[in-house]
N, C-alpha and C positions, 0 to 999 in steps of 0.2 A: 792590684793598679790599671786604672785608664788613661790611655793618650788622649789626648785632649790638640788638637790644631786646627785653633781659630787665626784663620786669615785670609787671606787675600785668593784667588781667582781669577783669572785672567782668559783673553782671547788673545794672542799672540800671533799679530803678524810677524816674520821672520822676513827678513831683505838681506837677501846677497850680492854684494857689492862690492866693486875692486879695488874700492878703499872711501873710509867716513866721509859721508858729504862737510863741504864745506861752509861757511854764509856767505851765499850770495849763490853757490850752486845752483845748476839743476843734473839730476849726472842719470844715466836708468838703469838698475835691478839687471840680472842678470833672469835669477828666478825669484817667484814669492811660494814660505811653502806659510798655511794655519794651522797655529796647533796649543795645544790648552793646556794655560799655562798659568802664575800668576807664584809667590814665593810661595805663601802659605798652601798653592797648589800640591806644589813640586812637595814639599816639607813633607806633607802627608802622605804621599807616593812613594818618598822615599822609604818612610817609615813602614809601610804595608810592606813594598817590597824587599827592605831589611826582615818582615817577619813576625812584623807589630800586628796588633788588632788596634786600629787609629778609628776615631771619630772626629770629622773634619765638618767646623762651625765658621760662618761666613752669610755672603748674599753675594746671588747672580739674579742677571735681568730677567728677560722673554729670550734673548740670544741665548741663554746658558746651557740648553738641553746637550750640547755634548760635553757641559764640564762637568752636570751630572750622570754623562752615563759614566765616562771616565774615570769618576773618584767611584764610582759602582761597581764597573767592571772590574779594581783595584782591589774589591775587598773591603771598602771603607765604606763606614758611617757616615750617613747624608743628614739623620734625623737633625741636625739642629743646621742647613743650609737655607736659608729663606731666598723666594724667589719673589721677585719685584717687581714692579711695573716701574723700570729702568732701564738704560743699556746696560750690560757687563761689565765690568774693570774691560778694560784689553792696554796692550803692549807694540808698539810699534818698533823693531831690533833690526839695526847692520849687523852684518856678517862678514867681517873682511875674509879671504882665500887663508889669513892664518888660525883662524876661528873666533878672533876679537869680536866682543860685538860692544855696541854706545844702543841704548836701550831708552827709548821714551813713554813715560809711562800717563793713562787717565783713570783715577781711582774709577768711575760712574758708581755700582752698587758696593765695592769694597769702601768707599765714604762715606756710609749710608748706614751704618753700626752702631744702632744707639746703646746708650749704660739700661734703657730695658729689656731691649733684645740681650744685649749682655746678664743681667742677672737672670732671666729668661734658663740661659743655657748652663751657666754655674750650676743651677738650681741641681740640673742631674751629675757635678760631682761632686768629690769630696776629700777627705786629709787623705792624702800619699799620691790622688792621680796628678800625672805632669799635664803641664798645657804650654804649648809653642807656640811662640808672637815671632810678630817678622814689626815691620814697621809700612803694610799698605792698608793699611785700616783705620779707619777713625776711633776714637777713644782706647788707641791700648792701652795709654792712663790708666785707668777705669778700668780697666784687664787687669792688669798687673794685681793693682791693689786692692780688687776685688776678691782676684785667684789667690793671693798670698793672704787675702780674713779667712777664706778656707779652708788653708795649711795644704793648699797645693803649693808644689813643687812645681817655681817659673821656669824656664827656659825665653831667655827675647836672644832673639838674631837685628840686630838696629838694622837692618837694612831694608828700604835706601835708607840712611844718617841723612838725617837735617837737623833745623834746632827744634824739633820739639824733644827730641830724641832728650836731651840734656831737660827739660821739663820733668820728668818721667821720675818714680824714687825707683832709682834701681838696686836700693837699699833690699828692694822684698826680692833681687835675681834672684834664682841660686845660678844659675847656667847663664851666664854670656858668650855670646859663637859670635863672632867677627873676626873682620878682618884687619891688615894693618893701617891699614888706611883707616878707618872705622873708628880703630883703637884710638889715631891719634888723633879725630878729631872726638873724640872723648873726651879723653886726658888734656888734650894741649899740647902732645907727647910731643916735640918735632924730632926726636933720632928715632929713625922706627925699629932701631936694633931693641929700645929701651919700651917699646909701646906694651910688653907683656908684660911687667912689671911695674909698668906707669897705669894699668888696667886694672894690675891685682891688688899694688896699692889703694887707689882710690876707692873701690869695692872686694875689701874683700872678705864679704862675705858669700862673695857668688867663684863656683868656678868658673873660668877660663878658658877659652882655646878659640886661640890667635890664628886660621886661615892664612901664609906668609905666599902666597901664590907659587911658584916652578921652589921654591925655599920648604914646603915643604906647612908642615905646622907647628902647633904647642899650647900644651895644655901645663896649667898652674893649677890646681889644686887648692882647697880649704885646708888640708892637713898636709899640706908642705910635699905634696906630692911633684916633678918638675921632670915630663915629659916632654923629651922631643919627634916627631917621626918626619921621614922623607913624603917623595912622591909617588905615585906610578906612572912612569914612563908613558906614553904614549900621543900617537899625531893628535892636538886639537883642530877639530872640522867646527865646532863651538862651543861656545865656553857659558851657554848663559844659562844651563843651570847647576855645573858646579858647584858652586855653596851650598844649594837647598839639597843639594843629594849627599854632601861632606856634613850635615848638618841631620838630617834624617839618618843615616846609619851610623855617628859617632853617638845622637842621645841614643836611638835605638839598642844599640849593647851597652851602653852607659849601662843604662838603666833597666834592664832585667838581668847583666851579669854582675856591675862593679869593674868587670877590667877594663879598664881606661888603654891599657896596651894592646889591645885585642880591638874595641873605639876606633884608636885614631885609626888603626892599617887597613881595618873594615872601610873607615871613609874617606882612607887614603887614595883603596883600589877604586871606589865605588865614586869615587868624584871621576876618577883618573879616567876609571872607562865611559863615560859622560861623558868628557870632554871629544873624545873620540866618532861620537856620533850627529848628526843634526836634531835641534828643538831641544823643548825643555825636559814635560816629563815622560814623552817618549825617547829619553834618550837616558835614562837609568836604570841600573841592572838590577838583578832581582839578586837576594843572597847566595842565589846558588852558582849565579855570576860568576859574583865573589869570589866564594870558595875556591870556584876552579880557577881564580886568575891568582891565587892567595899562591897557589904554589908555587908560580912561577915570577913571584913579585920584590925581586929580590935589590929593587930600587929603594923598597918602604926602610928605609932606615932611624934605627935610635937610638935618640942619645939622652942622659940628665937620671 
């Protein structure tokens, strides 16, 4: 089984601020850092650091050398990464003292993924391979349809959530990984405590992984399995790549062993470690770090 992450690669410019800027306000940042990021990029790095062999497909511009280099340094195959004559995607991130962030994204080359490019990439994959998608590149709906037609296992993290997500044929998705706000938007469910059930009811053919912030996460499988996991407590510095770290570590274990409980635990610990560090891909731990922390992870508690 091959793992293909088809997604975005961004240059993240992170500004550390006293508080998020308000309408009409001009403020000074304490300092700025530049990182490699993007949801697809981060998830590919998380897969690799969880021990998977990963292929990355997407597009960068002439300013994307650091993105390509970092992927290769993490052992990720870049055969299907295009270099286009346009600016790479980038993000402007504000990080507050409590580690929370707000993000503005410009698609750049991430918005230049064509059906022809998609067809060319998918020619190199077959039934049983895993494809992991987010919502930061163009033609995601087309990728879902074409990948499923080939018999690939389709995992979707519909973030950042927008109206396009409801136009995708999510009946073709095998794993839906989303947070409670995205789940509520997808199902129009106003009760956050019932979001997981609402997503599962609307998409009965998908395994649902719902992240709940400080309340942990929830898994509802197509086989009726229902698990809840707590969090691995750390001091939050920057939450930018927490969800992407979770996705990569969960899917890596779930597909490798089928052990959902261990997948949830690894993902909780890995994302907990990631928020204790600055940056996006730079904050993602290795599987060795996760296993070491697992010995002390008494706060990751399971129910269901």
